[in-house]
C-alpha positions in Angstrom: -74.3 199.7 -103.2 -75.8 199.5 -106.5 -77.0 196.6 -108.7 -73.6 196.1 -110.3 -71.4 195.6 -107.1 -72.4 191.8 -106.6 -71.4 191.2 -110.3 -68.2 193.3 -110.1 -67.5 191.5 -107.0 -68.0 188.1 -108.6 -66.0 188.9 -111.9 -62.9 190.6 -109.9 -62.7 187.0 -107.6 -62.9 185.0 -110.5 -60.6 187.2 -112.5 -58.1 187.0 -109.4 -57.8 183.5 -109.4 -57.4 183.1 -113.2 -54.6 185.6 -113.1 -53.2 183.6 -110.1 -53.2 180.3 -112.3 -51.9 182.3 -115.4 -49.1 183.9 -113.4 -47.4 181.4 -110.9 -45.5 179.4 -113.7 -44.8 182.2 -116.2 -43.8 185.1 -113.3 -43.5 183.3 -110.3 -45.2 183.0 -106.8 -44.3 186.6 -105.9 -46.0 188.5 -108.6 -48.6 186.0 -108.8 -49.7 186.9 -105.5 -49.3 190.6 -105.7 -51.2 190.5 -108.9 -53.9 188.3 -107.4 -54.6 190.7 -104.6 -54.7 194.1 -106.8 -57.4 192.2 -109.1 -59.3 191.0 -106.2 -59.3 194.4 -104.5 -61.1 195.6 -107.9 -64.2 193.9 -106.2 -64.8 197.3 -104.1 -64.8 200.9 -104.8 -63.5 201.5 -101.1 -59.9 199.9 -101.9 -56.9 202.3 -101.5 -53.7 201.7 -103.9 -51.3 202.2 -101.1 -53.2 200.0 -98.5 -53.4 197.3 -101.3 -49.6 197.7 -102.4 -48.9 197.3 -98.6 -51.1 194.3 -98.2 -49.9 192.5 -101.4 -46.2 192.7 -100.7 -46.6 191.6 -97.1 -48.8 188.6 -98.2 -46.8 187.4 -100.8 -44.0 187.4 -98.1 -45.9 185.4 -96.1 -47.2 183.0 -98.5 -43.5 182.5 -99.7 -42.2 181.9 -96.0 -44.6 179.2 -95.5 -44.8 177.5 -98.8 -40.9 177.6 -99.7 -39.3 178.1 -96.7 -41.0 176.4 -94.2 -43.0 173.6 -96.2 -39.7 173.3 -98.8 -42.2 173.3 -102.0 -40.2 173.7 -105.0 -42.1 177.1 -106.2 -40.3 179.7 -108.4 -40.5 182.9 -106.5 -39.5 185.1 -109.0 -38.9 183.8 -113.1 -35.3 184.4 -113.7 -34.2 184.6 -110.4 
C-alpha cells in the first residue's frame, strides 16, 4: 500500500456517491447503480472489470427488486422506458 491509497479510496467512494446523485434522475436507477459500483471499485487497484460488471449488474437487479417491486417506490429504472 502506498501513500496515495487512502486518498484514492476517499476520492473514489466520494465520487461514486456524486455519480449516483447525478444519474439517479437523469438516467434511472439501473445505470446509476452500475456506474456507482464501477466508480467505487476505482478505490482499489485489485478490482477486475469482469467481476465488477457481474457484481454491478447483480446489485442493480437486487436494488430494483427491493425498492421498485417489493417496496413499490416510484423510481424510474431506465430513463426512456
